N, CA, C and O atoms as a DFTB+ gen file, in Angstrom:
380 C
 N C O
     1  1       0.866      -1.086       0.224
     2  2      -0.391      -0.473       0.092
     3  2       1.052       1.130      -0.165
     4  3       2.271       1.023      -0.032
     5  1       0.325       2.289      -0.507
     6  2       1.248       3.715      -0.763
     7  2       0.433       4.809      -0.496
     8  3      -0.625       5.018      -1.090
     9  1       1.151       5.908       0.875
    10  2      -0.066       6.448       1.886
    11  2       0.955       7.972       0.212
    12  3       2.126       8.159      -0.117
    13  1      -0.525       8.646      -0.301
    14  2       0.015       9.424      -0.875
    15  2      -0.423      10.925      -0.609
    16  3      -1.487      11.496      -0.849
    17  1       0.640      11.326      -0.089
    18  2      -0.423      13.124       0.951
    19  2      -0.959      13.768       0.845
    20  3      -1.309      13.528      -0.310
    21  1      -1.424      14.528       1.089
    22  2      -2.648      16.011       0.616
    23  2      -2.468      16.539       0.733
    24  3      -1.935      16.466       1.841
    25  1      -2.380      18.292       0.098
    26  2      -1.698      19.719       0.063
    27  2      -0.693      19.420       0.874
    28  3      -0.078      18.363       0.731
    29  1      -0.313      20.522       2.071
    30  2       1.339      20.749       2.809
    31  2       1.338      19.529       3.867
    32  3       1.690      19.592       5.045
    33  1       0.849      18.385       3.155
    34  2       0.921      16.959       3.835
    35  2       1.981      16.400       3.671
    36  3       2.618      16.786       2.691
    37  1       2.792      14.945       4.797
    38  2       4.203      15.225       4.409
    39  2       4.893      13.801       5.635
    40  3       5.015      13.979       6.847
    41  1       5.164      12.788       5.072
    42  2       4.569      10.993       5.676
    43  2       5.896      10.673       5.812
    44  3       6.690      10.151       5.030
    45  1       6.061      11.294       7.550
    46  2       6.960      10.673       8.489
    47  2       7.256       8.970       8.720
    48  3       6.282       8.217       8.739
    49  1       8.274       8.565       8.845
    50  2       9.265       7.201       8.904
    51  2      10.209       8.250       9.907
    52  3      11.105       9.056       9.652
    53  1       9.362       7.700      11.501
    54  2      10.370       7.881      12.728
    55  2      11.402       6.386      12.354
    56  3      11.180       5.239      11.965
    57  1      12.988       7.466      12.860
    58  2      13.949       6.584      12.796
    59  2      13.625       5.780      14.482
    60  3      12.834       5.836      15.423
    61  1      14.946       5.004      13.989
    62  2      15.124       3.757      15.488
    63  2      15.192       4.477      16.468
    64  3      15.795       5.543      16.586
    65  1      14.481       3.836      17.321
    66  2      14.844       4.468      18.895
    67  2      16.182       4.203      19.140
    68  3      16.762       3.198      18.730
    69  1      16.873       5.421      20.053
    70  2      17.995       4.508      21.144
    71  2      17.633       4.067      21.732
    72  3      16.603       4.399      22.319
    73  1      18.541       2.639      21.992
    74  2      18.705       1.084      22.596
    75  2      19.763       2.178      24.514
    76  3      19.612       2.210      25.735
    77  1      20.553       2.701      23.602
    78  2      21.094       2.732      24.814
    79  2      22.026       3.900      25.277
    80  3      22.991       4.147      24.554
    81  1      21.873       4.496      26.183
    82  2      22.354       6.621      26.489
    83  2      24.518       6.184      26.328
    84  3      25.367       5.379      26.712
    85  1      24.309       7.657      25.337
    86  2      25.721       8.029      25.255
    87  2      27.381       7.105      26.425
    88  3      28.545       6.771      26.201
    89  1      26.226       7.079      27.835
    90  2      27.513       6.289      28.299
    91  2      27.843       5.142      28.244
    92  3      28.981       4.831      28.596
    93  1      26.567       3.799      27.596
    94  2      26.370       2.011      27.728
    95  2      25.537       2.067      28.032
    96  3      24.731       1.545      27.261
    97  1      24.784       2.817      29.600
    98  2      23.448       2.482      29.736
    99  2      22.089       1.857      28.635
   100  3      21.156       2.464      28.110
   101  1      22.491       0.380      28.594
   102  2      21.060      -0.277      27.791
   103  2      19.642       0.519      28.306
   104  3      19.239       0.402      29.464
   105  1      18.988       1.294      27.345
   106  2      17.390       1.230      27.821
   107  2      16.561       0.263      27.623
   108  3      16.453      -0.393      26.587
   109  1      15.956       0.148      28.604
   110  2      14.668      -0.435      28.418
   111  2      13.338      -0.294      26.877
   112  3      12.945       0.788      26.441
   113  1      13.044      -1.207      26.519
   114  2      11.701      -0.442      25.757
   115  2      11.231       0.609      26.737
   116  3      11.963       1.566      26.985
   117  1      10.065       0.480      27.298
   118  2       9.387       0.598      28.128
   119  2      10.291       2.288      28.285
   120  3      10.030       3.231      27.538
   121  1      10.857       2.319      28.886
   122  2      12.609       4.033      29.201
   123  2      13.065       4.286      27.941
   124  3      14.157       4.827      28.109
   125  1      12.803       4.183      26.567
   126  2      13.039       4.393      25.137
   127  2      12.152       5.688      25.680
   128  3      11.547       5.654      26.752
   129  1      12.160       6.934      24.713
   130  2      11.427       8.312      24.337
   131  2      11.916       8.205      23.163
   132  3      13.058       8.046      22.731
   133  1      10.551       8.349      22.544
   134  2       9.664       8.391      20.550
   135  2      10.597       8.843      20.601
   136  3      11.087       9.280      21.642
   137  1      11.354       8.888      19.008
   138  2      12.146       9.068      17.820
   139  2      12.678      10.170      17.485
   140  3      13.808      10.018      17.023
   141  1      12.058      11.979      17.567
   142  2      12.340      13.067      17.197
   143  2      12.462      13.022      15.434
   144  3      11.765      13.388      14.488
   145  1      14.129      12.167      15.686
   146  2      14.273      12.632      14.071
   147  2      13.429      11.735      13.159
   148  3      12.753      10.875      13.724
   149  1      13.389      11.801      12.115
   150  2      12.185      10.662      11.039
   151  2      13.024      11.091       9.692
   152  3      13.607      12.174       9.647
   153  1      13.038      10.326       8.792
   154  2      13.188       9.817       7.164
   155  2      11.726      10.761       6.748
   156  3      10.671      10.332       7.215
   157  1      11.689      11.670       6.124
   158  2      10.299      11.710       4.593
   159  2      10.135      11.372       3.594
   160  3      10.604      11.881       2.576
   161  1       9.155      10.072       3.699
   162  2       8.931       8.987       2.745
   163  2       8.089       9.777       1.124
   164  3       8.136       9.548      -0.085
   165  1       7.291      10.893       2.148
   166  2       6.638      10.864       1.156
   167  2       5.874      12.545       1.230
   168  3       5.198      12.641       2.254
   169  1       5.865      13.288       0.733
   170  2       5.640      14.806       0.130
   171  2       4.688      15.163      -0.971
   172  3       4.775      14.952      -2.180
   173  1       3.003      16.234       0.307
   174  2       1.547      16.007      -0.642
   175  2       2.783      17.141      -1.984
   176  3       4.014      17.120      -1.977
   177  1       1.987      17.878      -2.833
   178  2       2.230      18.583      -3.602
   179  2       2.076      20.477      -3.069
   180  3       2.682      21.323      -3.728
   181  1       1.352      20.818      -2.048
   182  2       2.271      21.776      -1.742
   183  2       0.574      22.340      -1.426
   184  3      -0.210      21.666      -2.095
   185  1       0.033      23.159      -0.767
   186  2      -0.809      24.156      -0.654
   187  2      -0.998      25.925      -1.178
   188  3      -0.428      27.016      -1.180
   189  1      -2.568      25.024      -1.691
   190  2      -2.737      27.162      -2.030
   191  2      -3.491      27.755      -1.276
   192  3      -4.414      27.374      -0.556
   193  1      -2.865      29.111      -1.562
   194  2      -2.752      30.271      -1.245
   195  2      -3.463      31.274      -1.075
   196  3      -2.628      32.063      -0.634
   197  1      -4.307      31.755      -1.104
   198  2      -5.877      32.633      -1.297
   199  2      -5.280      33.418      -2.285
   200  3      -6.000      33.424      -3.284
   201  1      -4.232      34.106      -2.432
   202  2      -4.086      34.122      -4.724
   203  2      -4.640      33.082      -5.563
   204  3      -4.928      32.989      -6.756
   205  1      -4.686      32.439      -4.694
   206  2      -5.263      30.708      -5.834
   207  2      -3.994      30.516      -6.281
   208  3      -4.008      30.247      -7.483
   209  1      -2.162      30.559      -5.497
   210  2      -1.138      29.955      -6.993
   211  2      -0.248      28.562      -5.434
   212  3      -0.192      28.117      -4.288
   213  1      -0.055      28.582      -6.044
   214  2       0.415      26.123      -4.822
   215  2       1.522      26.602      -4.481
   216  3       2.458      26.268      -5.208
   217  1       1.826      27.456      -3.395
   218  2       3.068      27.429      -2.404
   219  2       3.824      25.941      -2.129
   220  3       3.691      25.016      -1.327
   221  1       4.601      26.232      -3.153
   222  2       5.563      24.524      -2.924
   223  2       6.194      24.944      -1.914
   224  3       6.521      26.098      -1.636
   225  1       6.473      23.378      -1.006
   226  2       6.844      22.328      -0.414
   227  2       8.546      22.678      -0.476
   228  3       9.269      22.785      -1.467
   229  1       8.909      22.822       1.119
   230  2       9.926      22.851       1.792
   231  2      11.133      22.132       1.477
   232  3      12.244      22.615       1.259
   233  1      10.665      20.497       1.478
   234  2      11.102      19.237       2.172
   235  2      10.313      18.032       1.513
   236  3       9.370      17.378       1.959
   237  1      10.870      17.961       0.530
   238  2      11.809      16.632      -0.115
   239  2      11.751      15.666       0.519
   240  3      12.149      15.641       1.684
   241  1      11.025      14.190      -0.352
   242  2      12.022      12.715       0.308
   243  2      13.427      12.916       0.344
   244  3      14.037      13.854      -0.169
   245  1      13.975      11.799       1.104
   246  2      14.937      11.659       1.456
   247  2      15.761      12.476       2.410
   248  3      16.857      12.165       2.876
   249  1      15.018      13.649       2.645
   250  2      15.269      14.831       3.886
   251  2      14.707      13.616       5.413
   252  3      13.824      12.812       5.712
   253  1      15.926      14.230       5.941
   254  2      15.654      14.409       7.257
   255  2      15.519      15.278       7.919
   256  3      16.073      16.360       7.722
   257  1      14.498      14.945       9.184
   258  2      13.570      16.643       9.753
   259  2      13.271      15.759      11.738
   260  3      13.339      14.596      12.136
   261  1      12.976      16.993      12.378
   262  2      12.372      16.484      13.272
   263  2      11.872      17.021      13.216
   264  3      12.080      18.151      12.773
   265  1      10.798      16.563      13.651
   266  2       9.031      17.646      14.185
   267  2       8.737      17.446      15.580
   268  3       9.535      16.880      16.328
   269  1       7.358      17.994      16.047
   270  2       7.232      18.915      16.540
   271  2       6.592      17.287      17.865
   272  3       5.845      16.419      17.414
   273  1       6.960      17.254      18.975
   274  2       6.764      15.514      19.452
   275  2       5.061      15.083      19.758
   276  3       4.690      13.980      20.160
   277  1       4.351      16.024      19.513
   278  2       3.153      16.143      20.309
   279  2       2.058      15.632      18.806
   280  3       1.096      14.877      18.948
   281  1       2.455      16.203      17.506
   282  2       2.141      16.354      16.109
   283  2       1.658      15.691      15.444
   284  3       1.206      14.697      16.013
   285  1       1.426      15.754      13.908
   286  2       0.670      14.373      13.436
   287  2       0.361      12.870      13.364
   288  3       1.017      12.008      13.949
   289  1      -0.482      12.695      12.751
   290  2      -1.292      11.703      13.043
   291  2      -1.133      10.351      12.257
   292  3      -1.248      10.056      11.067
   293  1      -0.801       9.597      13.472
   294  2       0.883       7.942      12.876
   295  2      -1.037       6.906      13.106
   296  3      -2.099       6.762      13.711
   297  1       0.226       6.382      11.612
   298  2      -0.600       5.445      10.513
   299  2       0.738       3.774      10.779
   300  3       1.939       3.558      10.940
   301  1      -0.927       2.835      10.631
   302  2      -0.028       2.022      10.011
   303  2       0.334       0.700       8.409
   304  3      -0.735       0.409       7.872
   305  1       0.819       0.426       8.143
   306  2       0.569       0.403       6.468
   307  2       1.740      -1.186       6.094
   308  3       2.957      -1.192       5.914
   309  1       1.036      -2.023       6.090
   310  2       2.021      -2.935       5.650
   311  2       2.819      -3.038       6.869
   312  3       4.030      -3.038       6.649
   313  1       2.468      -3.128       8.112
   314  2       3.522      -3.095       9.255
   315  2       4.616      -2.824       9.517
   316  3       5.470      -3.448      10.147
   317  1       4.636      -1.372       8.785
   318  2       5.231      -0.125       9.784
   319  2       5.129       1.059       9.873
   320  3       4.745       1.622       8.848
   321  1       5.386       1.832      10.959
   322  2       4.472       2.490      12.051
   323  2       5.102       4.243      10.828
   324  3       6.258       4.650      10.717
   325  1       4.180       4.676      10.342
   326  2       4.605       6.165       9.779
   327  2       3.720       7.048      10.759
   328  3       3.037       6.619      11.689
   329  1       3.868       8.336      10.374
   330  2       2.695       9.633      10.735
   331  2       3.668      10.623       9.620
   332  3       4.808      10.823       9.201
   333  1       1.556      11.242       9.482
   334  2       1.628      11.992       9.690
   335  2       0.973      14.009       9.312
   336  3      -0.168      14.469       9.371
   337  1       2.376      14.730       8.937
   338  2       2.254      15.344      10.082
   339  2       1.888      16.625       7.992
   340  3       1.709      16.412       6.793
   341  1       2.035      18.135       9.263
   342  2       1.515      19.461       8.454
   343  2       3.415      19.748       7.824
   344  3       4.399      19.366       8.456
   345  1       3.440      20.169       7.062
   346  2       4.373      21.186       6.948
   347  2       5.191      21.956       8.550
   348  3       6.023      21.912       9.456
   349  1       4.226      22.524       7.950
   350  2       4.120      23.513       9.593
   351  2       4.660      23.170      10.557
   352  3       5.272      23.802      11.418
   353  1       4.278      21.357      10.336
   354  2       4.748      20.702      11.271
   355  2       6.522      20.338      12.472
   356  3       6.975      19.882      13.522
   357  1       6.819      21.062      11.070
   358  2       7.400      19.979      10.792
   359  2       9.557      21.277      11.472
   360  3       9.431      22.362      10.904
   361  1      10.567      21.283      12.064
   362  2      10.939      22.156      12.920
   363  2      12.075      21.907      12.254
   364  3      12.317      23.105      12.112
   365  1      12.578      21.620      11.959
   366  2      14.099      21.456      11.076
   367  2      14.530      20.363      10.439
   368  3      14.251      19.173      10.585
   369  1      15.539      21.162       9.418
   370  2      15.699      19.105       8.623
   371  2      17.368      18.728       9.453
   372  3      17.790      19.770       9.954
   373  1      18.069      17.864       9.621
   374  2      18.831      17.533       9.492
   375  2      20.198      17.315       8.648
   376  3      20.512      16.126       8.703
   377  1      20.793      17.818       8.150
   378  2      21.763      17.618       7.857
   379  2      23.085      17.394       8.105
   380  3      23.861      17.183       7.173
């Protein structure tokens, strides 16, 4: 199944949660934080402004991004979890 976002929405695939701390302590699954860095897997066409012109997206497929922690809608497709967010919920591109 393919997820094709509409308007200014972006489909994100979260990166794997850290299993160790920087000092080498192994974390239990329950204490691992939800990862904030995700990979962009699909991007909508953009949103139309009040002038009727399409505003292009600043994000592209393959970008690694940081999104707001509790934003978006979580969906599961083909056994993989994705988060669908608006472009405005993306805080930064990780380079």
